[in-house]
C-alpha positions as CSV (number, residue, x, y, z in Angstrom):
1,M,-4.0,38.9,-45.1
2,P,-2.5,41.5,-46.9
3,T,-0.5,41.7,-49.9
4,I,3.5,42.3,-50.0
5,N,3.1,45.2,-51.7
6,Q,0.3,46.9,-48.5
7,L,3.0,45.3,-45.9
8,V,6.5,47.7,-47.5
9,R,4.3,50.5,-47.9
10,K,2.8,50.5,-44.1
11,E,6.8,49.6,-43.3
12,R,8.2,52.5,-45.3
13,K,5.8,55.3,-44.2
14,K,6.0,54.6,-40.3
15,V,10.2,54.6,-41.1
16,L,10.0,58.4,-43.5
17,E,8.1,59.6,-40.3
18,K,11.4,58.9,-38.4
19,S,14.2,59.2,-41.4
20,K,14.6,58.4,-45.4
21,S,17.7,56.3,-44.7
22,P,16.6,53.9,-42.9
23,A,14.1,52.4,-45.4
24,L,16.8,51.3,-48.3
25,K,18.1,49.1,-45.0
26,N,14.7,47.4,-43.9
27,C,13.3,46.6,-47.7
28,P,17.0,46.0,-49.3
29,Q,14.9,45.3,-52.0
30,R,13.2,48.5,-53.5
């Protein structure tokens, strides 16, 4: 089972590939 940090990193990589602004919307905690 992956840790929260690992999940966030995966999501961030996916989002960063598309554009930088959605990353803030998908990860409000960071």
